N, C-alpha and C positions, 0 to 999 in steps of 0.2 A: 504493500500500500504505500503509496506516494503522498506524503504529508509536508507539506511546506512549513519553514519556520515562521512566516507570517500567521499560519493558520493556528499556531500553538499559543498564540497571544490573544488577548483580550483586545477589543476594540481600541481602548485607551492606551494600554500599555503598547501596542502596536504602533500608534501615531506618535507616542513620545519616543520611541526607539529610532523610527524613521526620521523624524526631524532631526534628533541627535546625529544620526548618519550623515544626514545633509549638511549639518554644521561642521562636523569633523571633516567632511569631505569640501567643503568651501574653503576651511582653514589650513587643509593641506594644499589646495591648490593657490592659495595666497602665497604661502611659505614658499612654495617652488616657484611662481612667477617672479617672487620678490628677489630669490637666490639667483634666478638667471638674469633679471636687471641689474643686479649688483655687479654680477660676474661681468656684464656686458659695458657696465660704466667704468670699471678698473681694468679692462682689457684693453692693451696698447693696440694701436693702429698702425698700418702702413699707408702713406697717400702717395700713390703711383703717379709722377709727373709725366707729362708728354714728352719732355726733353730726357727721359730714361732714369731721371733719379728717383729715389723713394725717400720720403721724410717720415721718421718715426715719432709718433706721439701719442698722447693719452687718449682724447677724444676731439671731435670737432663740431663747429657749428657753420652752416652756410647763411651769408648775409647777402644775397643777391650775387652780384658781380665778385665778390671775395669770398674766401672760405677761411675761417679761423682756425689753426691748429694748435691746442693746447698742450704745451709740452709737459705738464706736469698734472695729477689729479685734481690739484687744486687751481681754479681758474686765475686766482692771483698770482701763479707762481710762474707766469710768463707763456707767450703765445707768439706765433708767427701767422700774419696773413698772407694768403697765397691768392692769386686769381684764379677763380673756380673754374674758368676755360682751361687753365693750365693742368688741372686734375684729371687723370684719365679715369682712376679707379680707387676704391679703398678695400683693403683686405686685412685681417686680423694678422699683427705681428708675430713673428717666432719670438720664442724666449730671448732676452738680451744677454749675453754670455758676460757683458760687462758690467751688469748690474751686480754680479758676484764680486768682479775684479775690482770693483769701485767701491765697495762697501767700506772699507779702512779709511778712505779720504773723505766720506761724507761727515765723518765726526770731527774733521778737521774744520776749525773755525777759518771762515775767510779772511778774516782779519789777521790770523798769524801766517796764512799762506802769502797774503800780500806782504805783510812786513819782512817775511824770510826773502821774497824776491827783491824786494826794495833795498834789504841789506845787502843781498849779494852781488846785484847788477846797479847798485847806486843809482836808483830812480826813486824820485819822492813818492812814499806810501799813499798819501792823499791823491796824487795825480793818477797813480795806477787805479786806486779805488773808483775814481770819477770816470775813467776809461771803460771799466768793467762795468758800471753801471750804466753808461751810453750803449754800450755795446750789447750787453745782454739781461740788463736790470738783475744782475747777479744770479742768473739760472744757468747752472753747468750744463744742462741738457739742450740749451736753447741752439737751434737751427735756423739759419736765414734762408729765404727764397733762393738765395745764390748759392747754398751750400757751406757757408761760414759756420763753425761749430764753435760751442763750448762759452767759457766766461768771456774770452776775449776774441770771439768770432774769428778763429782761424780758418782759412780755407784750405783744404785738403793739401795742395800743393805747397802752401808756405809753411805748414804743419810739418810736413816732410823734410823740408829744407832746414828746420830748425832742429830736427831731432825728435819732434813730439811724437809719442808713440800713440797716446790716447788722448784725443781733444777734449773728451768728456770728463777726463780725470782732472778735478780743478787744479791741483798743484801742478801736474804737467803742463796744462792749457796755460796758467798764469806764468809759469816760467818760461815758456816760448815766446807767450805774448810780451812780456817786460823786455826779454832778449831783443825781440825784433823792435820793440818801441825805442828800447836805448839806442839802438843803432840809429832810428832817425834822427833821434835828437843830436847824437853826434854829428849826424850829417848835414843838420841844419844849425849848428853851432848852438844847440840848447834853446832854438826857437820852437815854444811848445805849439804855436799855431800852425807852423809850417809841419810839423812833426805829426801833429793830429789830422792834419789834412792828408797827408801822404799815407798815414793809416787807414784813413778811410776810402781815399780814392787811388791810392798809389804813387809813389814816388816819381812816375813819368811823368803823371798829369801835372804835379807841381812843378816838376822842371820845364813841363810845355809851358805852362801859364806864368812861370816865374812866381809862384806864390799859391795862394789858395785858388783851385780851380773854380769856374763858376758855374758850380752846381749848387742848386738849393739843397740838396740832401747833405752836401759836404759843408756848407755854412752854418745849417743847423746844428750838424753834428758838432762842428769845433766851439760853436757857441754854447751848445750844450754841457760840453764837459768843462770848459773854461768857466762857466757860472756855478756849476757843481764844487769845481775846485777852489775858486773864490770863495765860495759860502763854507767849505771846511777849512780853510786857513783863517777866515773871520772868527769863526766859533773857538778855532786852537787859541787865537790871540786872546779872546774875550775869557776863556778859560784860564789861560795864563797869568792875565790881568786879575782875575778874581782870586786868584791862589796869591797873588803878591799883595792884593789889599788885605787879606785875611791874615797873611803873616805880618804885615806893618802893624796891624790892629793888636795880634798876639803881643808883639813885641813892645808895642806902647803900653799894655796892660801889665807887661813882665819885663821891669828894666834889666832885671838879670840876664834874662834871655838875649836882650838886645846887645848887652855887653859881651856875652857869650860868642855870639853872631860876630861883633865886631873884631872881637880877639881872633877868631879862628879866619877871617879874612886878613887880617895884619900878618898871622903866621903863616898862611900861605903865599903871601908876597916874599 
C-alpha cells in the first residue's frame, strides 16, 4: 500500500510543515545566491583590449563612452578609465601568482619605502611622495591605459631597463622609479619642472620643445606634483616652527633648562 508522508499528517500539521519547508527552501536559495554574488563581486577580471593587451582589475562600471576599471575591491582604492570602444571583452582573471610573492611587501609602510629610496638615491622624500601620488594615487596595482604599472607608473620597457623585476612590488617599483627620476634631475641640473615634464612626456619631448611640452596633460601633471610638494614643505616648516615655539616656551618657564641648552651649545663650539 502506497501511503504518502503528507497523508499521515493532519491537515493543520501538514500545512505547517509545508510552510516551514518553503521558508527553509527560500532561505537556502537566498544564501546560495548571496554566496554567488559575493564571489562575483570579489572575483578579479581581465579586460581584453583591441590592441592586444589585457588589464587585470577587480570589477568595472560602464559610463557610456568610458569604462572604469577598479584596481582594488575598494572603489576608493584607485581606478583606470578606458574608452569603452577599446575594450573587446571581459573574462574572469586567472589566479595572480604575484599576490603570494608580494605579500611581505604589503606590510611595509609606503613612507618607509620612500624614505629608503630617498636616502639611497639622494632625492627628496617629499618630492618622491608627490610624484607617486600624482602617478598612481598610492595604488601599487595601478595600470594606465598605455600600460604603465605600479606606484610610479613604469612602462614595461622602462622597468626592464631599470632592472625592475616586478612593477607591482612597491619597493621594487619605487626604487626603479626614483633611480629614473634622479637621472632626469641630474640631466636637467635639478630643474624639477623639466624633470617632471620628462617623467610624464619623455626626455625627447622636453628636448624637442626646449622645456615643458605644450601638452595639457603634462602641464597639469607638473602643476599637480609641484603644488603637492610645496604643500608638504609648508606643512613641514609649520611643524618645525611649532616645535621651536614649544621649546622656547619650555625654556622660558625653566631657566635652568635654557642655561643647560646654552652651555651645550657653547661646548659644541
